[in-house]
PDB file of N, H, CA, C and O in Angstrom:
ATOM      1  N   UNK A   1       4.886  17.964  39.001  1.00  0.00           N
ATOM      2  CA  UNK A   1       4.416  16.745  39.604  1.00  0.00           C
ATOM      3  C   UNK A   1       2.921  16.843  39.800  1.00  0.00           C
ATOM      4  O   UNK A   1       2.355  17.937  39.821  1.00  0.00           O
ATOM      5  N   UNK A   2       2.281  15.688  39.944  1.00  0.00           N
ATOM      6  H   UNK A   2       2.740  14.800  39.927  1.00  0.00           H
ATOM      7  CA  UNK A   2       0.855  15.666  40.245  1.00  0.00           C
ATOM      8  C   UNK A   2       0.515  14.355  40.948  1.00  0.00           C
ATOM      9  O   UNK A   2       1.183  13.339  40.754  1.00  0.00           O
ATOM     10  N   UNK A   3      -0.522  14.395  41.759  1.00  0.00           N
ATOM     11  H   UNK A   3      -1.065  15.220  41.917  1.00  0.00           H
ATOM     12  CA  UNK A   3      -1.007  13.234  42.484  1.00  0.00           C
ATOM     13  C   UNK A   3      -2.455  13.010  42.067  1.00  0.00           C
ATOM     14  O   UNK A   3      -3.346  13.758  42.468  1.00  0.00           O
ATOM     15  N   UNK A   4      -2.684  11.984  41.265  1.00  0.00           N
ATOM     16  H   UNK A   4      -1.961  11.376  40.939  1.00  0.00           H
ATOM     17  CA  UNK A   4      -4.029  11.720  40.741  1.00  0.00           C
ATOM     18  C   UNK A   4      -5.025  11.395  41.853  1.00  0.00           C
ATOM     19  O   UNK A   4      -6.216  11.672  41.709  1.00  0.00           O
ATOM     20  N   UNK A   5      -4.562  10.817  42.953  1.00  0.00           N
ATOM     21  H   UNK A   5      -3.594  10.592  43.070  1.00  0.00           H
ATOM     22  CA  UNK A   5      -5.460  10.449  44.044  1.00  0.00           C
ATOM     23  C   UNK A   5      -6.017  11.668  44.778  1.00  0.00           C
ATOM     24  O   UNK A   5      -7.189  11.682  45.157  1.00  0.00           O
ATOM     25  N   UNK A   6      -5.185  12.688  44.981  1.00  0.00           N
ATOM     26  H   UNK A   6      -4.234  12.676  44.674  1.00  0.00           H
ATOM     27  CA  UNK A   6      -5.616  13.853  45.765  1.00  0.00           C
ATOM     28  C   UNK A   6      -5.916  15.079  44.913  1.00  0.00           C
ATOM     29  O   UNK A   6      -6.591  16.002  45.370  1.00  0.00           O
ATOM     30  N   UNK A   7      -5.417  15.096  43.673  1.00  0.00           N
ATOM     31  H   UNK A   7      -4.868  14.346  43.302  1.00  0.00           H
ATOM     32  CA  UNK A   7      -5.575  16.269  42.823  1.00  0.00           C
ATOM     33  C   UNK A   7      -4.517  17.325  43.076  1.00  0.00           C
ATOM     34  O   UNK A   7      -4.493  18.350  42.394  1.00  0.00           O
ATOM     35  N   UNK A   8      -3.639  17.095  44.047  1.00  0.00           N
ATOM     36  H   UNK A   8      -3.659  16.263  44.601  1.00  0.00           H
ATOM     37  CA  UNK A   8      -2.552  18.043  44.320  1.00  0.00           C
ATOM     38  C   UNK A   8      -1.567  18.024  43.157  1.00  0.00           C
ATOM     39  O   UNK A   8      -1.356  16.988  42.527  1.00  0.00           O
ATOM     40  N   UNK A   9      -0.970  19.176  42.881  1.00  0.00           N
ATOM     41  H   UNK A   9      -1.142  20.018  43.393  1.00  0.00           H
ATOM     42  CA  UNK A   9       0.036  19.260  41.824  1.00  0.00           C
ATOM     43  C   UNK A   9       0.912  20.481  42.076  1.00  0.00           C
ATOM     44  O   UNK A   9       0.650  21.273  42.982  1.00  0.00           O
ATOM     45  N   UNK A  10       1.948  20.620  41.267  1.00  0.00           N
ATOM     46  H   UNK A  10       2.161  19.977  40.532  1.00  0.00           H
ATOM     47  CA  UNK A  10       2.834  21.761  41.425  1.00  0.00           C
ATOM     48  C   UNK A  10       4.052  21.649  40.542  1.00  0.00           C
ATOM     49  O   UNK A  10       4.094  20.861  39.597  1.00  0.00           O
ATOM     50  N   UNK A  11       5.046  22.457  40.873  1.00  0.00           N
ATOM     51  H   UNK A  11       5.013  23.096  41.641  1.00  0.00           H
ATOM     52  CA  UNK A  11       6.279  22.482  40.093  1.00  0.00           C
ATOM     53  C   UNK A  11       7.438  22.883  40.982  1.00  0.00           C
ATOM     54  O   UNK A  11       7.250  23.511  42.024  1.00  0.00           O
ATOM     55  N   UNK A  12       8.639  22.514  40.563  1.00  0.00           N
ATOM     56  H   UNK A  12       8.792  22.004  39.717  1.00  0.00           H
ATOM     57  CA  UNK A  12       9.866  22.874  41.257  1.00  0.00           C
ATOM     58  C   UNK A  12      10.716  23.706  40.316  1.00  0.00           C
ATOM     59  O   UNK A  12      10.901  23.340  39.155  1.00  0.00           O
ATOM     60  N   UNK A  13      11.235  24.826  40.808  1.00  0.00           N
ATOM     61  H   UNK A  13      11.085  25.123  41.751  1.00  0.00           H
ATOM     62  CA  UNK A  13      12.112  25.685  40.010  1.00  0.00           C
ATOM     63  C   UNK A  13      13.456  25.750  40.730  1.00  0.00           C
ATOM     64  O   UNK A  13      13.561  26.386  41.778  1.00  0.00           O
ATOM     65  N   UNK A  14      14.496  25.092  40.178  1.00  0.00           N
ATOM     66  H   UNK A  14      14.410  24.575  39.326  1.00  0.00           H
ATOM     67  CA  UNK A  14      15.796  25.066  40.843  1.00  0.00           C
ATOM     68  C   UNK A  14      16.572  26.357  40.629  1.00  0.00           C
ATOM     69  O   UNK A  14      16.418  27.031  39.610  1.00  0.00           O
ATOM     70  N   UNK A  15      17.408  26.688  41.607  1.00  0.00           N
ATOM     71  H   UNK A  15      17.533  26.141  42.434  1.00  0.00           H
ATOM     72  CA  UNK A  15      18.363  27.780  41.437  1.00  0.00           C
ATOM     73  C   UNK A  15      19.399  27.321  40.413  1.00  0.00           C
ATOM     74  O   UNK A  15      19.661  26.123  40.306  1.00  0.00           O
ATOM     75  N   UNK A  16      19.989  28.242  39.663  1.00  0.00           N
ATOM     76  H   UNK A  16      19.776  29.215  39.750  1.00  0.00           H
ATOM     77  CA  UNK A  16      20.913  27.838  38.608  1.00  0.00           C
ATOM     78  C   UNK A  16      22.213  27.213  39.109  1.00  0.00           C
ATOM     79  O   UNK A  16      22.803  26.398  38.399  1.00  0.00           O
ATOM     80  N   UNK A  17      22.676  27.567  40.301  1.00  0.00           N
ATOM     81  H   UNK A  17      22.197  28.229  40.877  1.00  0.00           H
ATOM     82  CA  UNK A  17      23.978  27.089  40.768  1.00  0.00           C
ATOM     83  C   UNK A  17      23.824  26.090  41.913  1.00  0.00           C
ATOM     84  O   UNK A  17      22.896  26.181  42.716  1.00  0.00           O
ATOM     85  N   UNK A  18      24.754  25.135  41.968  1.00  0.00           N
ATOM     86  H   UNK A  18      25.508  25.061  41.316  1.00  0.00           H
ATOM     87  CA  UNK A  18      24.817  24.202  43.087  1.00  0.00           C
ATOM     88  C   UNK A  18      25.869  24.690  44.077  1.00  0.00           C
ATOM     89  O   UNK A  18      26.667  25.574  43.767  1.00  0.00           O
ATOM     90  N   UNK A  19      25.859  24.104  45.270  1.00  0.00           N
ATOM     91  H   UNK A  19      25.210  23.386  45.523  1.00  0.00           H
ATOM     92  CA  UNK A  19      26.871  24.408  46.275  1.00  0.00           C
ATOM     93  C   UNK A  19      27.123  23.153  47.098  1.00  0.00           C
ATOM     94  O   UNK A  19      26.310  22.229  47.086  1.00  0.00           O
ATOM     95  N   UNK A  20      28.240  23.114  47.810  1.00  0.00           N
ATOM     96  H   UNK A  20      28.901  23.864  47.820  1.00  0.00           H
ATOM     97  CA  UNK A  20      28.602  21.964  48.626  1.00  0.00           C
ATOM     98  C   UNK A  20      28.206  22.204  50.067  1.00  0.00           C
ATOM     99  O   UNK A  20      28.450  23.272  50.628  1.00  0.00           O
ATOM    100  N   UNK A  21      27.586  21.183  50.659  1.00  0.00           N
ATOM    101  H   UNK A  21      27.388  20.315  50.202  1.00  0.00           H
ATOM    102  CA  UNK A  21      27.157  21.249  52.056  1.00  0.00           C
ATOM    103  C   UNK A  21      27.423  19.877  52.677  1.00  0.00           C
ATOM    104  O   UNK A  21      26.810  18.888  52.276  1.00  0.00           O
ATOM    105  N   UNK A  22      28.318  19.813  53.638  1.00  0.00           N
ATOM    106  H   UNK A  22      28.815  20.616  53.964  1.00  0.00           H
ATOM    107  CA  UNK A  22      28.636  18.541  54.281  1.00  0.00           C
ATOM    108  C   UNK A  22      29.140  17.493  53.309  1.00  0.00           C
ATOM    109  O   UNK A  22      28.870  16.305  53.486  1.00  0.00           O
ATOM    110  N   UNK A  23      29.867  17.914  52.288  1.00  0.00           N
ATOM    111  H   UNK A  23      30.087  18.880  52.145  1.00  0.00           H
ATOM    112  CA  UNK A  23      30.395  16.991  51.292  1.00  0.00           C
ATOM    113  C   UNK A  23      29.402  16.583  50.219  1.00  0.00           C
ATOM    114  O   UNK A  23      29.736  15.777  49.351  1.00  0.00           O
ATOM    115  N   UNK A  24      28.187  17.118  50.256  1.00  0.00           N
ATOM    116  H   UNK A  24      27.915  17.773  50.961  1.00  0.00           H
ATOM    117  CA  UNK A  24      27.171  16.802  49.258  1.00  0.00           C
ATOM    118  C   UNK A  24      26.945  17.997  48.343  1.00  0.00           C
ATOM    119  O   UNK A  24      27.070  19.146  48.766  1.00  0.00           O
ATOM    120  N   UNK A  25      26.613  17.721  47.099  1.00  0.00           N
ATOM    121  H   UNK A  25      26.511  16.788  46.755  1.00  0.00           H
ATOM    122  CA  UNK A  25      26.258  18.782  46.164  1.00  0.00           C
ATOM    123  C   UNK A  25      24.777  19.082  46.334  1.00  0.00           C
ATOM    124  O   UNK A  25      23.938  18.197  46.170  1.00  0.00           O
ATOM    125  N   UNK A  26      24.454  20.331  46.663  1.00  0.00           N
ATOM    126  H   UNK A  26      25.136  21.051  46.796  1.00  0.00           H
ATOM    127  CA  UNK A  26      23.083  20.729  46.979  1.00  0.00           C
ATOM    128  C   UNK A  26      22.621  21.831  46.028  1.00  0.00           C
ATOM    129  O   UNK A  26      23.420  22.442  45.318  1.00  0.00           O
ATOM    130  N   UNK A  27      21.317  22.064  46.034  1.00  0.00           N
ATOM    131  H   UNK A  27      20.668  21.567  46.611  1.00  0.00           H
ATOM    132  CA  UNK A  27      20.739  23.116  45.204  1.00  0.00           C
ATOM    133  C   UNK A  27      19.522  23.688  45.926  1.00  0.00           C
ATOM    134  O   UNK A  27      18.718  22.945  46.487  1.00  0.00           O
ATOM    135  N   UNK A  28      19.397  24.991  45.907  1.00  0.00           N
ATOM    136  H   UNK A  28      20.050  25.595  45.451  1.00  0.00           H
ATOM    137  CA  UNK A  28      18.197  25.647  46.432  1.00  0.00           C
ATOM    138  C   UNK A  28      17.115  25.578  45.362  1.00  0.00           C
ATOM    139  O   UNK A  28      17.415  25.471  44.173  1.00  0.00           O
ATOM    140  N   UNK A  29      15.860  25.638  45.786  1.00  0.00           N
ATOM    141  H   UNK A  29      15.616  25.725  46.752  1.00  0.00           H
ATOM    142  CA  UNK A  29      14.754  25.617  44.835  1.00  0.00           C
ATOM    143  C   UNK A  29      13.521  26.284  45.444  1.00  0.00           C
ATOM    144  O   UNK A  29      13.415  26.454  46.658  1.00  0.00           O
ATOM    145  N   UNK A  30      12.602  26.653  44.568  1.00  0.00           N
ATOM    146  H   UNK A  30      12.688  26.515  43.581  1.00  0.00           H
ATOM    147  CA  UNK A  30      11.291  27.135  44.974  1.00  0.00           C
ATOM    148  C   UNK A  30      10.285  26.109  44.468  1.00  0.00           C
ATOM    149  O   UNK A  30      10.337  25.704  43.306  1.00  0.00           O
ATOM    150  N   UNK A  31       9.376  25.691  45.332  1.00  0.00           N
ATOM    151  H   UNK A  31       9.334  26.019  46.276  1.00  0.00           H
ATOM    152  CA  UNK A  31       8.347  24.730  44.963  1.00  0.00           C
ATOM    153  C   UNK A  31       6.983  25.412  45.023  1.00  0.00           C
ATOM    154  O   UNK A  31       6.662  26.088  46.000  1.00  0.00           O
ATOM    155  N   UNK A  32       6.193  25.232  43.983  1.00  0.00           N
ATOM    156  H   UNK A  32       6.454  24.683  43.189  1.00  0.00           H
ATOM    157  CA  UNK A  32       4.816  25.716  43.981  1.00  0.00           C
ATOM    158  C   UNK A  32       3.921  24.515  44.269  1.00  0.00           C
ATOM    159  O   UNK A  32       3.989  23.506  43.567  1.00  0.00           O
ATOM    160  N   UNK A  33       3.090  24.621  45.291  1.00  0.00           N
ATOM    161  H   UNK A  33       3.035  25.441  45.861  1.00  0.00           H
ATOM    162  CA  UNK A  33       2.237  23.525  45.729  1.00  0.00           C
ATOM    163  C   UNK A  33       0.779  23.949  45.620  1.00  0.00           C
ATOM    164  O   UNK A  33       0.367  24.922  46.252  1.00  0.00           O
ATOM    165  N   UNK A  34       0.004  23.235  44.834  1.00  0.00           N
ATOM    166  H   UNK A  34       0.338  22.444  44.321  1.00  0.00           H
ATOM    167  CA  UNK A  34      -1.410  23.551  44.641  1.00  0.00           C
ATOM    168  C   UNK A  34      -2.216  22.349  45.111  1.00  0.00           C
ATOM    169  O   UNK A  34      -2.075  21.246  44.582  1.00  0.00           O
ATOM    170  N   UNK A  35      -3.067  22.576  46.115  1.00  0.00           N
ATOM    171  H   UNK A  35      -3.181  23.472  46.545  1.00  0.00           H
ATOM    172  CA  UNK A  35      -3.844  21.501  46.708  1.00  0.00           C
ATOM    173  C   UNK A  35      -5.263  22.004  46.962  1.00  0.00           C
ATOM    174  O   UNK A  35      -5.533  22.615  47.996  1.00  0.00           O
ATOM    175  N   UNK A  36      -6.148  21.752  46.037  1.00  0.00           N
ATOM    176  H   UNK A  36      -5.928  21.256  45.197  1.00  0.00           H
ATOM    177  CA  UNK A  36      -7.521  22.231  46.189  1.00  0.00           C
ATOM    178  C   UNK A  36      -7.574  23.745  46.157  1.00  0.00           C
ATOM    179  O   UNK A  36      -7.333  24.350  45.112  1.00  0.00           O
ATOM    180  N   UNK A  37      -7.888  24.369  47.285  1.00  0.00           N
ATOM    181  H   UNK A  37      -8.084  23.878  48.134  1.00  0.00           H
ATOM    182  CA  UNK A  37      -8.018  25.825  47.371  1.00  0.00           C
ATOM    183  C   UNK A  37      -6.701  26.512  47.703  1.00  0.00           C
ATOM    184  O   UNK A  37      -6.620  27.739  47.642  1.00  0.00           O
ATOM    185  N   UNK A  38      -5.676  25.758  48.048  1.00  0.00           N
ATOM    186  H   UNK A  38      -5.742  24.761  48.098  1.00  0.00           H
ATOM    187  CA  UNK A  38      -4.407  26.332  48.480  1.00  0.00           C
ATOM    188  C   UNK A  38      -3.408  26.387  47.326  1.00  0.00           C
ATOM    189  O   UNK A  38      -3.206  25.395  46.624  1.00  0.00           O
ATOM    190  N   UNK A  39      -2.794  27.531  47.136  1.00  0.00           N
ATOM    191  H   UNK A  39      -2.958  28.337  47.706  1.00  0.00           H
ATOM    192  CA  UNK A  39      -1.731  27.719  46.146  1.00  0.00           C
ATOM    193  C   UNK A  39      -0.617  28.463  46.875  1.00  0.00           C
ATOM    194  O   UNK A  39      -0.743  29.655  47.154  1.00  0.00           O
ATOM    195  N   UNK A  40       0.464  27.767  47.182  1.00  0.00           N
ATOM    196  H   UNK A  40       0.566  26.798  46.955  1.00  0.00           H
ATOM    197  CA  UNK A  40       1.535  28.386  47.962  1.00  0.00           C
ATOM    198  C   UNK A  40       2.893  28.063  47.353  1.00  0.00           C
ATOM    199  O   UNK A  40       3.031  27.131  46.560  1.00  0.00           O
ATOM    200  N   UNK A  41       3.893  28.852  47.741  1.00  0.00           N
ATOM    201  H   UNK A  41       3.781  29.608  48.385  1.00  0.00           H
ATOM    202  CA  UNK A  41       5.268  28.641  47.297  1.00  0.00           C
ATOM    203  C   UNK A  41       6.158  28.473  48.516  1.00  0.00           C
ATOM    204  O   UNK A  41       6.009  29.171  49.518  1.00  0.00           O
ATOM    205  N   UNK A  42       7.084  27.532  48.409  1.00  0.00           N
ATOM    206  H   UNK A  42       7.205  26.964  47.594  1.00  0.00           H
ATOM    207  CA  UNK A  42       8.045  27.263  49.473  1.00  0.00           C
ATOM    208  C   UNK A  42       9.447  27.355  48.898  1.00  0.00           C
ATOM    209  O   UNK A  42       9.664  27.041  47.728  1.00  0.00           O
ATOM    210  N   UNK A  43      10.400  27.784  49.717  1.00  0.00           N
ATOM    211  H   UNK A  43      10.223  28.039  50.667  1.00  0.00           H
ATOM    212  CA  UNK A  43      11.813  27.836  49.357  1.00  0.00           C
ATOM    213  C   UNK A  43      12.522  26.804  50.215  1.00  0.00           C
ATOM    214  O   UNK A  43      12.240  26.701  51.408  1.00  0.00           O
ATOM    215  N   UNK A  44      13.437  26.037  49.634  1.00  0.00           N
ATOM    216  H   UNK A  44      13.667  26.121  48.664  1.00  0.00           H
ATOM    217  CA  UNK A  44      14.149  25.016  50.399  1.00  0.00           C
ATOM    218  C   UNK A  44      15.473  24.680  49.718  1.00  0.00           C
ATOM    219  O   UNK A  44      15.785  25.190  48.643  1.00  0.00           O
ATOM    220  N   UNK A  45      16.234  23.819  50.363  1.00  0.00           N
ATOM    221  H   UNK A  45      15.980  23.405  51.237  1.00  0.00           H
ATOM    222  CA  UNK A  45      17.497  23.305  49.833  1.00  0.00           C
ATOM    223  C   UNK A  45      17.372  21.790  49.769  1.00  0.00           C
ATOM    224  O   UNK A  45      16.906  21.165  50.721  1.00  0.00           O
ATOM    225  N   UNK A  46      17.783  21.196  48.657  1.00  0.00           N
ATOM    226  H   UNK A  46      18.162  21.704  47.883  1.00  0.00           H
ATOM    227  CA  UNK A  46      17.773  19.749  48.499  1.00  0.00           C
ATOM    228  C   UNK A  46      19.178  19.227  48.286  1.00  0.00           C
ATOM    229  O   UNK A  46      19.947  19.786  47.503  1.00  0.00           O
ATOM    230  N   UNK A  47      19.516  18.136  48.996  1.00  0.00           N
ATOM    231  H   UNK A  47      18.892  17.682  49.632  1.00  0.00           H
ATOM    232  CA  UNK A  47      20.849  17.519  48.890  1.00  0.00           C
ATOM    233  C   UNK A  47      20.667  16.012  48.728  1.00  0.00           C
ATOM    234  O   UNK A  47      20.182  15.360  49.653  1.00  0.00           O
ATOM    235  N   UNK A  48      21.042  15.434  47.579  1.00  0.00           N
ATOM    236  H   UNK A  48      21.436  15.963  46.828  1.00  0.00           H
ATOM    237  CA  UNK A  48      20.912  13.991  47.398  1.00  0.00           C
ATOM    238  C   UNK A  48      22.031  13.239  48.125  1.00  0.00           C
ATOM    239  O   UNK A  48      23.155  13.726  48.238  1.00  0.00           O
ATOM    240  N   UNK A  49      21.692  12.028  48.620  1.00  0.00           N
ATOM    241  H   UNK A  49      20.779  11.632  48.528  1.00  0.00           H
ATOM    242  CA  UNK A  49      22.723  11.186  49.222  1.00  0.00           C
ATOM    243  C   UNK A  49      23.269  10.239  48.163  1.00  0.00           C
ATOM    244  O   UNK A  49      22.946  10.377  46.983  1.00  0.00           O
ATOM    245  N   UNK A  50      24.082   9.292  48.566  1.00  0.00           N
ATOM    246  H   UNK A  50      24.345   9.179  49.525  1.00  0.00           H
ATOM    247  CA  UNK A  50      24.730   8.372  47.623  1.00  0.00           C
ATOM    248  C   UNK A  50      23.724   7.553  46.816  1.00  0.00           C
ATOM    249  O   UNK A  50      23.997   7.193  45.671  1.00  0.00           O
ATOM    250  N   UNK A  51      22.563   7.256  47.403  1.00  0.00           N
ATOM    251  H   UNK A  51      22.342   7.548  48.333  1.00  0.00           H
ATOM    252  CA  UNK A  51      21.556   6.454  46.706  1.00  0.00           C
ATOM    253  C   UNK A  51      20.708   7.291  45.749  1.00  0.00           C
ATOM    254  O   UNK A  51      19.940   6.746  44.956  1.00  0.00           O
ATOM    255  N   UNK A  52      20.850   8.618  45.824  1.00  0.00           N
ATOM    256  H   UNK A  52      21.475   9.061  46.468  1.00  0.00           H
ATOM    257  CA  UNK A  52      20.062   9.505  44.972  1.00  0.00           C
ATOM    258  C   UNK A  52      18.837  10.066  45.663  1.00  0.00           C
ATOM    259  O   UNK A  52      18.169  10.944  45.117  1.00  0.00           O
ATOM    260  N   UNK A  53      18.523   9.570  46.873  1.00  0.00           N
ATOM    261  H   UNK A  53      19.066   8.857  47.317  1.00  0.00           H
ATOM    262  CA  UNK A  53      17.392  10.110  47.622  1.00  0.00           C
ATOM    263  C   UNK A  53      17.753  11.503  48.124  1.00  0.00           C
ATOM    264  O   UNK A  53      18.861  11.720  48.615  1.00  0.00           O
ATOM    265  N   UNK A  54      16.825  12.444  48.003  1.00  0.00           N
ATOM    266  H   UNK A  54      15.925  12.268  47.604  1.00  0.00           H
ATOM    267  CA  UNK A  54      17.094  13.850  48.330  1.00  0.00           C
ATOM    268  C   UNK A  54      16.544  14.194  49.705  1.00  0.00           C
ATOM    269  O   UNK A  54      15.373  13.952  49.999  1.00  0.00           O
ATOM    270  N   UNK A  55      17.403  14.762  50.542  1.00  0.00           N
ATOM    271  H   UNK A  55      18.354  14.959  50.303  1.00  0.00           H
ATOM    272  CA  UNK A  55      16.981  15.292  51.839  1.00  0.00           C
ATOM    273  C   UNK A  55      16.683  16.778  51.656  1.00  0.00           C
ATOM    274  O   UNK A  55      17.419  17.483  50.965  1.00  0.00           O
ATOM    275  N   UNK A  56      15.604  17.249  52.276  1.00  0.00           N
ATOM    276  H   UNK A  56      15.007  16.677  52.837  1.00  0.00           H
ATOM    277  CA  UNK A  56      15.184  18.647  52.165  1.00  0.00           C
ATOM    278  C   UNK A  56      15.539  19.374  53.458  1.00  0.00           C
ATOM    279  O   UNK A  56      15.250  18.891  54.553  1.00  0.00           O
ATOM    280  N   UNK A  57      16.171  20.545  53.321  1.00  0.00           N
ATOM    281  H   UNK A  57      16.406  20.938  52.432  1.00  0.00           H
ATOM    282  CA  UNK A  57      16.587  21.363  54.452  1.00  0.00           C
ATOM    283  C   UNK A  57      16.046  22.780  54.307  1.00  0.00           C
ATOM    284  O   UNK A  57      15.785  23.239  53.196  1.00  0.00           O
ATOM    285  N   UNK A  58      15.880  23.460  55.415  1.00  0.00           N
ATOM    286  H   UNK A  58      16.093  23.086  56.318  1.00  0.00           H
ATOM    287  CA  UNK A  58      15.581  24.892  55.442  1.00  0.00           C
ATOM    288  C   UNK A  58      14.316  25.265  54.677  1.00  0.00           C
ATOM    289  O   UNK A  58      14.288  26.315  54.035  1.00  0.00           O
ATOM    290  N   UNK A  59      13.288  24.458  54.721  1.00  0.00           N
ATOM    291  H   UNK A  59      13.311  23.605  55.242  1.00  0.00           H
ATOM    292  CA  UNK A  59      12.041  24.764  54.016  1.00  0.00           C
ATOM    293  C   UNK A  59      11.299  25.875  54.766  1.00  0.00           C
ATOM    294  O   UNK A  59      11.142  25.831  55.986  1.00  0.00           O
ATOM    295  N   UNK A  60      10.853  26.861  54.004  1.00  0.00           N
ATOM    296  H   UNK A  60      10.981  26.897  53.013  1.00  0.00           H
ATOM    297  CA  UNK A  60      10.105  27.978  54.573  1.00  0.00           C
ATOM    298  C   UNK A  60       9.249  28.596  53.481  1.00  0.00           C
ATOM    299  O   UNK A  60       9.514  28.387  52.298  1.00  0.00           O
ATOM    300  N   UNK A  61       8.222  29.359  53.861  1.00  0.00           N
ATOM    301  H   UNK A  61       8.006  29.529  54.822  1.00  0.00           H
ATOM    302  CA  UNK A  61       7.393  30.026  52.842  1.00  0.00           C
ATOM    303  C   UNK A  61       8.235  30.970  51.988  1.00  0.00           C
ATOM    304  O   UNK A  61       9.109  31.668  52.501  1.00  0.00           O
ATOM    305  N   UNK A  62       7.969  30.987  50.700  1.00  0.00           N
ATOM    306  H   UNK A  62       7.258  30.420  50.284  1.00  0.00           H
ATOM    307  CA  UNK A  62       8.665  31.869  49.763  1.00  0.00           C
ATOM    308  C   UNK A  62       7.959  33.215  49.771  1.00  0.00           C
ATOM    309  O   UNK A  62       6.748  33.293  49.565  1.00  0.00           O
ATOM    310  N   UNK A  63       8.724  34.272  50.011  1.00  0.00           N
ATOM    311  H   UNK A  63       9.708  34.208  50.178  1.00  0.00           H
ATOM    312  CA  UNK A  63       8.139  35.609  50.036  1.00  0.00           C
ATOM    313  C   UNK A  63       8.558  36.435  48.836  1.00  0.00           C
ATOM    314  O   UNK A  63       8.174  37.599  48.719  1.00  0.00           O
ATOM    315  N   UNK A  64       9.335  35.853  47.953  1.00  0.00           N
ATOM    316  H   UNK A  64       9.647  34.908  48.048  1.00  0.00           H
ATOM    317  CA  UNK A  64       9.780  36.561  46.751  1.00  0.00           C
ATOM    318  C   UNK A  64      11.035  37.371  47.010  1.00  0.00           C
ATOM    319  O   UNK A  64      11.597  37.357  48.105  1.00  0.00           O
ATOM    320  N   UNK A  65      11.449  38.061  45.994  1.00  0.00           N
ATOM    321  H   UNK A  65      10.992  38.072  45.104  1.00  0.00           H
ATOM    322  CA  UNK A  65      12.668  38.862  46.091  1.00  0.00           C
ATOM    323  C   UNK A  65      12.353  40.266  46.517  1.00  0.00           C
ATOM    324  O   UNK A  65      13.259  41.088  46.653  1.00  0.00           O
TER     325      UNK A  65
END
């Protein structure tokens, strides 16, 4: 993804497997966020609702394996 207005950009790397949470199919992912001088990675879980909009849970800094 990229934002032409701010210059921020990054990428999302999904975990290979999905899991069920509260009746929704969810997936963990790592997001790389680059914004000017900042380059960071976050780990989170995304679960789409019936409309396809994704709620993000458990976001925290990614420290690697």
